[in-house]
N, C-alpha and C positions, 0 to 999 in steps of 0.2 A: 359509810354507805349513805347515800342521799336519802332524804326523807321520802321522796317519791318512790324509791326502790323498796321502801318498807311497807308501802300501801298494799292493801288486800288484793286489789285488781291486778297489780303488776306481779305479785308473788303467786297468785293463783294461776295466772296465765303462764308463768315460768314453769310452775309445777306441772301443768297439763302438757307443756312441751316436753318435759322430762318423762312423763308417763307415755307419751306417744313414742319417744325414742326407745323406750323399753318394750314397745310393741304390745302394750296391754290391750286387753279386749275392749271393744267399744262400750259394752255394758258396764265394765269396771270403771272406765273413764267417766262415763256419764254419772255413775253413782258418786264418784269423787267430786265432780264439779257441782252436782246438785247440792251435796252436803256442804261444801265450802261456800257456795254462794248464799245459801240459807243462813249459815253461821255469820258470814260477812254482814249481811243485812241486819241480823239481830244485834251484832256488835255495834254497828253504826247507829241504829235507831234506838236501841234500848240502853246501851252503855256509852254512847258517844265515843266509840273507839274506832279509829280509822286506819291504824297501822298494826301489823302482825306483832311487832315487838311489845305492844302494850297488853297483849293477851296474857293473863296469868292463870295459874291453876284455879284460883278462886273464881275467875270469870268463866272458865270451862265448867266448873261445878254448878255455877248459877245457871248456865245454859242448859245443862242436863236436868236440873230441877224444873226449869221453865218448860222443857219438853214434856216432862211427866205431868205437869199441871195444866197446860193449856189445851191439850187434846188435838185430834186430827184436823188437818186442813184449816187451822186457825191462823197460820203464818205462812207467807209465801216469799220466796226469794225474788219473785217478779210479779208486780201488780197485774200485768196483762194475763198471767196464768190464773190469777184469782178471778179476774173478770170472765174468762172463758170457761173455767171449770165449775163456777157456781157452787162453791163449797157448802153454802147454807142449804142447798137443796139435797144434799147427800144424807142418806139415812144414818151414816156413822159420823156425821159432823160433830166435832168435839169429843168423840169417844176417845178413851185413853190410847195414846200411842203405844204400841206393843214394845215389850222389853227387847225383843229381837231387832226391831227397827232402830231403837235408841242405841243399841250396841253396835249396829252398823254405822250410825253416825259417829260414835266414839272411835270405832276402828278407823274410819276414814280420816277423822281429825288427827288421830295419832300418826297415821302414815304421813300426812301433810306436815305436821310439826316436827316429826322425826327427820323429814327431808330438809326442812329449814335449819334444824339443829346441826345436821350433817354438814351444811354449807356455812356454818358459823354465823348465821343471821341472827340467832337468839342468844341472849346471855344465859337464859334458863329455859329449858323445855317445859311448857306448862302441862304437857301430857304425861310427864315422867311418872307421876304417882297416881294418875287417874286410871281406875280399873273399870272393866265392864260390869254391868249390873248382873246380879245372880238371875239365872233363868230356871224356872221350874220345868224340867225336861218332860215333854210329852212323848208318849210311845209313838213310834212311827206308824203311819197309815198301813193297814193290812186289809186285803180283800179276800174273803173266803172263796173256796172252790165254787160253791153254789152261786155266790154273787158274781164271780168272774164269768161263769157260764151265762148268767142272765145278761151281763154287759155285752159279751161278744155276740150273743144271739140277736141283739138289736141291730147289728150292722147288715145292711143289704149289700152283698158282694156283687150284685149285678150293676151297682151304682159306683162309678169310678172312685169318688172320694172315700166312700165307705169301705170298698175293697182295699184301697191303699191303707186306710187307718186301721183296718183289721190286721193286715200284714205287719204294720208297725207295732201294734199292741202285742201281737204274738212274739215278734222278735225281741222286743224290749223285756217282756217278762221271762223269756227263755235265755236271754244273754246277760241281763243286768246293765245294759248300756243306758246312758242318759237320753232323754228326749232330744236335747240339742245335738247329741252325737248321731242319733238315729236319723234325724231329719236332714242331715248333711251328707249322708252316705252316697258314694258314687258306685256305679255298677262294678268298677274295677276293685272296689274295696272288699267285695264279698266273694268267698270261695265256696260255692255250693257243694262241691264234691268233698271238700275237707271239713265242711260244717264249721267254718270260722269266718270272722269279720276282722279286717284290719282297720283300726281306728287311727287316722292320721293325727299327728300332734296338733295341727292347726284347728281341729274340731273338738279336742278333749279339753276338759277343765284344767288338768294339770300340765298341759302343753307337752305331753310325752306320748309317743307312739304306744299303743298296746293292742292286744288281740283278745277278742271275746269269741265264744263258741255258741252253737245252737244245735238242736236235736234233729234227727231224721224227720220227725213230724214237722218241724218248722221248715225244714228244706222243702218239703212238699208244698207247704203254704207259700213259700217264697217263689218257687218255680211257677206255680199257678198265677201268682201276682205279676211276675215279670212278663209272662205270656200275655196276660190281660193288658198290662201297661203298654206293651210294644204295639198293640193294635190301635192305640189311640194317641200316643205321643212319642216323639223321638227326644230322648234326653239322656245325658250322662248320669243323672241322678237316679238312685234306686227308688225314691219316693217323691216324684215330682208333682207339681201342680199341672192339671191337664192342659189348661190354655197356654201357659207360657213355657212349661217345661222346666221352670225354676224349682228349686227345693222348697218344700212346704215350710212355712214359717211356724216357729214354736207357738206363738200366740194363736194362730189359726187352728192348730191341732188341739190346743187346750180348749178352745171354744167348742170344737167338735166333740171333744171328750165329755164335756159337761152336758152336751145335748144327748149323748148316748146314755149317760147316767140318769138323766131325767126320764128318758124313754123306759129305762129299766126300773124306775122308781127306787133308785139307789141314792145314797147321800152324795151331794155335790162337794162335800168336803174331801172326797177321794180325788186325788190328783193323778196325772200321768206319772208323776215321780213315784207314786206308790207301787208302780210295777217294778221299779228297781228295788224298792224296799222289800217287796214280796219275794223277789228273786233271792235277795240276800238271806232272808229269814228261812225260806224253803231250803236253801243250800245248807244252812247251819242245822236245820232239822233233819236233813238227810245224812248228816255226818261229815260234810266237807270241812277240811281243816281251815283255820282262820288265815293262814298265810296264802293258801291258794285263792281263797275268796277275796282277800285284799288285793292280790295281783289282778284278778278279773275285774274288780270294781274300779281299779285305778286309784286307790286311796294312797295318800302320801306316806302312810305308815300303818302297821297293823293295829296300833292304838285306836286310830279312827274307826277301823272295822269292828273292833271289839264292842263299840257302842251298840251294835246290833244285838249283842247278847242280852242287853238290858231289857229288850222287848220280849224276851221269852217268858211267858207266864208259867204257872205251876203245871197247867195241862200240857204245854209244849215240852217242858222239862221231863214230865212223866212219859211222854211218848218217846223222847230221845233215850231215856233211861232204859227202856225195854230192849234197846239194841245192845246195851252194855251190862245188863244184869249178870253178876257173877254166878248166881245159882242157875239161871236159865242157860248159861253157856257151859256149865260143867258137864 
């Protein structure tokens, strides 16, 4: 193989073509390219390495150590981004890069070098023995009944964006769907009479069709929202933006959600994803079996869903126990 074919630029470009042929999500492809361009620049500037075949396991480990030591926003793949982002003005400038972020880099590098290894570009895969860093698992976010009532009380349903966001919040916590799934729903995806939503493969994380369900109370909320929406906008989307009729962007909803939290004097660490976490925990607390919950959440396996059990504290377990006490049931 020609030396130019071993260069980072050429191989990264070929890898991105491969990713597009696999119809990977735009977000996934962006993550891959950002990780690889950052690593490429580090190899060239710090190690004087310009071809992928020169990357060894030792180089990878030195890069991981450098990530841990240098801190946030201290190195950019593109100098223009550094000029426009003004990293030195950020409050978290040079704060430690989280283990989760570093593990994402490791994962992305592994995908890239495995792809090179598959095509016999490498004599030895440098990622073969590199493992992700250990993560101290944090309990998933949970919002109490009282705090949830405070949150939704802040939304003014006479105002189009807040009525829409209220309906989205109630549907997400009642069905367990992700924000990205909820934001892309079409009117044809929802069956109000049957209390179910069809999630198309193109909007789900696992790229598989699935069905989620909601309660009669949420049906009433959705019917009112649809009547309200139809007075102001014509759109095939269930939760459109008023002006354009396009689906609401995830980032815009997240910004709105933080605003509602501030109004309610609640922690801004609570994210829209906590609605899905709450759904899972509440289902477990109510006695739903793990297999059914796994199917509704769209997890790749029951093992993934079992992680939710780790978040049950002694009080939660005590409440569940009362439903199964042998003496009480005699």
